[in-house]
N, C-alpha and C positions, 0 to 999 in steps of 0.2 A: 599721466602727469607725475613728475617726481615730487618727493616730499618737500624739498626745498622750494621748488616752484610754487607749490600750493601755499607754503608759508609766506613767501615773498608777495604773492598776489593778494594775500589776505592781510597784509600789513596795515592798510588803513583801518580795517575793522578792529585791530588791536586797541586803537585809541578809544573807540566807543565802548568796547567791551570792558576795558580797564576803568574808564570813567564810571560806568555803571557799577562795577564791582567796588570801586572806592566809595561810592555813595552809600553802599551797604556796609562799609568798614566802620567799626566802632572807633571813633577818634579819641576816646576818653584818655587812653594812655599818652597819646601825643599831646593832648591838651594839658594833662597833668604835668608833663615834663616841660612844656612850653610856658606854663604859667609862671610869671615872674622871672623867667630866664631870658636874658638878652645876650645871645652868643657874641663873643669877641672874634670868633673865627669858625669856619666850617671846613671839615676834612671829610672827603667822600672816598671811601675805600672800595676797591674793586679791581678785578683782573679781566683782561680780554673783553668778551662781549658783555660782561657784567660791569666792567669798569669804564667803558668808553662813554657811557651816559654821564658819569661824573666829570670826565674831561671836557665833554661838550658843554655841560652846564657851567663849568668854571669859565670856559671861554665866553659864553653868553654874558655872564655876570661880571666879567673882569672890569668893564668900564662903567658899570652902574652900581655895583654893590659897595656899600660903605665899609664892609668888613671883607677880609680875604676869604675866598672860597677856593679850596685847593684839592685837586684830585691826588690820590695816592695809590700806587700799585706796587706794594712791597710787603715784606714780612714785619716791618716795624713802622712806627709813626714818628713824625718830627718831634723834637724836644719841646717845642712850644705848646704842645697839646696839654691842656689842664682842665680845671672845672668850668672854665668859661668857653670851652670848645664843644660845638655840636659835631659829633661824628656819625655819619650815615654809612653803614656797612651794607654793601650790595654784593650778593652772590646768588646767582640763579639757582644753582644746585644746593647751595648752603654748605658745601663741603670744600670750598676753595681754601687750601691750607694757608696761603699768604693772608687772605682776608680774615680767617679765624685767628691767626697769630696776631695780626695788627689790631683787630677789634678787642682782643683780650688785653693787649698792652694798653690800648687807649682807655679801657675801663679801669685798669690798675692806676692810670694817671689821673683818674677822676673825671674824665670826659663824660658828657651826656651822650647816650647812644640811642640811635634809631636804626632799624634794620629793614631790608627788603630782600626777600628770598622765597623760594618755593618749598623749602624744607631743609633737611640735613642738620648739621651741627649748629649752623647759625640760628636756625629757628629754635633749636633746643636751648641755646644760650639766651636767646631773647625771652623765652618763656621762663627759664630759670631765674633770670635777673629782672624780670618784669619790664623789659625794654619794649618800647613801641615797635610794632611789626606790621609791615604790609606784606601780604602773602600773594605770590604769583602762582599761576597755574603751571605746573611742571610738565616734564616729558618731552621738551623740544630742545634743539641746540640753543644755547644761550644767545648766540649772535642773532638768531632769528626772532628773538623776543625783545630786541632793543626798544621798540616803540612802547611796549608794555612797561618795561622796567624804567624807561625815561619818564613816562607819565607818572609812575609811582614815585620816582625821585622828585619830580616837580611838585606833586601833591604833598609829599613829606616836607619839603622846604617851605611850602605855603603855610603849613601848620605852625611853623616856627618863624613866620614872617620874614623869611630870607628872600623870597620872591613875592611879587605883587599879584593880586588876583587877575590883573590884566594879562600878565604873561602866561598864567595858567590857562586863561580863556583862549589866548592865541594858540596855545598848543592844542587844546581841545578842538579848535576850529580847523586844524590841519587835517582832521579825518576827512572832511568834505573836500578840501583842496587836493589832497592826495588821491582820493577816489576819482575825482573828476580828471586828474592828470595822468591816471594810470596808463592809458594807451599812448599818450604823448611820451611819457617817460620810457616806456618799453621800446618804442620806435627809436628814441634818441639813444638808448643803451645799445640797440642793435647797430646803429650807425657808428657809435663809439667803438664797439667791439670790432667792426671792420677795420678801424684805424689802429687798434691796439694789438690785435691778434698776431702772435709770433714775434712780438717786439719786447725789448727791455723797457719797462715802464717807470717813469719818474713823475710823481705827483707833487705839485707845489701849490701853495695857497698863501693868503695873508694870515695874520695872527688870528683874526676872528674865526676863520674856517680851518685852522690848523688841526683841530681835533676831528673835524669832518674828513680832512685828508687822511688822518690816521684811520678813521673808520673805513674809508675806501681801501686803504692798504690791507687792513685786517680782513676785510671781506674777500679781496683778491688772494690773500694768503690762504685762507681757510676754504673758501668755496671753490676758487679757481686753481688752487695749488701753485700760485705764482710768487716769486720773489719780486718785491716792489720797493722802490726807494721813495721816501717822502722828505720834504724839507719845507721851510717857511720863509716867506719874504717879511721883512728885509734881511733877516739874518743870513740867508743863503748867499746873499750878495757879498758877504764878508768872508766867505770860505769856499763853499761848494762850487760857486761860479767859476773859480779858477780851474777846476777839474774839467770844465767843458772845453776840451780840445777835440780836434777832429777824430772821429772813429769810424771804422768800416762797419761796425756792428749796427744792427737795426734798433734804433732808439725812438721813443716817442715821449714827449713831455705833455702832461695834462695840467693846465693851470686853472684852478678853481677861483673864479673872480666874482665878487659881489659888490653891490653899492656900498656896503659897510667898510670896504677896504679903504685905508688912508689914501688921500690923493697922491701922495708921493709914492706910496706902495704901488698904486696902479701904473704910475710912470715907470717904476722899476720893473714891473712885470713886462711891459711892452718892450723896454730896452733890452732886458735879459733874453726875451724871446728871439731877438735878432742874433744874439750870441749862440743860443741853442741851435738855431737853424744853420748858422755858419759852421757849427760843429757837426753838421750832418743829421740833425734830429728833426723829426716832425714836431710841430707845436700845435696843441689844441686848447683853445680857451673855452672853458665850460662855465656858463652863467645860469644860475637858477631862475625860476619864475616864482612869483608869489607877491601878495599885497603887503606883507610885513616880514620882518626879520625871521620869525619862527617858520613861516611858510617857506621862505627861501632856504632855510637850513634843512628842513625836512624834505624839501624837493631834491636837494643835493644828496642827502642820505639815501633816499629811495632810489635815485638814479644809480648810485654806487652799488646798491644791493642788486638791482637788475643787471647791471653790467657784469658783476661777478658771477651771477647765475648763467648768463648767456655765454660767457667765456668758458665756464665749466662744461656746459652742454656741448659746445663746439669741440672742446678738447676730449670729450668722452670720459670725463672724470666725475665721480660722485661728489656733489657739493656738500653733502652731509658728513662724509667720512673724514676723520682727522687722525689717521693712523699714527703719525709721529707723536702727537700730543698724548694719545692713549698709551703708546709705548713708554713715553717718558713718565707718565703718572704711575704706571704699573711698576716701573723700576724704582721710583721714589718710595712707593709703598713698602718696598722690601728693605729700604735703608733705615 
């Protein structure tokens, strides 16, 4: 069994393991920083597999948080960052140069900093500056540790009262729902792979699941070595839809649809699917299972992970190998 298959099959266990580790984490530094501090905004830093958790968290909180929660994947931070901003820096390796640059800038702007990492420069900075730190277990591809890092992010935000206890409990509860659904999700991923294999893939979703669609794209990019297009309803109806003219190429559209989608967005999805089909594309609506929003979100994430693994295995490619990224990083180190 491949390394990535082992990692994906053990994803539900990451939640329980991380929750146990967090119970043993000394929250004193988090409590000291949170005491008397009422953030006016939250900025979550991170790139790739370390950054997608922040993007998904921001999507979840967009319609419920009284303050802006914004993901950032860049070398710099927005000008509005100041002493009333909570900045959470996420880097699995701890050496992501964009995250190191942006957290350093945020600290210079007076922001309150909390970190999530397995080591590297970010951990060193946290210790040097007495920043609250949650430590991840290292040694794996960052994208394979999404559930662990997302749980750490949720716990960190809970310490600063950005999310409620109920939301954290819902996340913890997904360990059981994901474990119980593993066989169903694996079979569903196999069926999806039958429909996607050898085709140009377009993934669309509503705003609520836009970051989950991005996660699917990232997993198909890195694990399956595929180029994939993503866009979001209703925005794609105002631009990309025009590009859907007939093509002889093999295309397939995957629409991630959930009960949280706006009523008008659901209508747009259905009407747009007719245009996609008239343009010669197959259209697949994918709907998650789950008793609450968090379960449905994690159900979709897990399905995308399995799909990327199966497509990699069928293509005979190593889902762990990221040659082009390694090549780029090595070249950057020389500049």
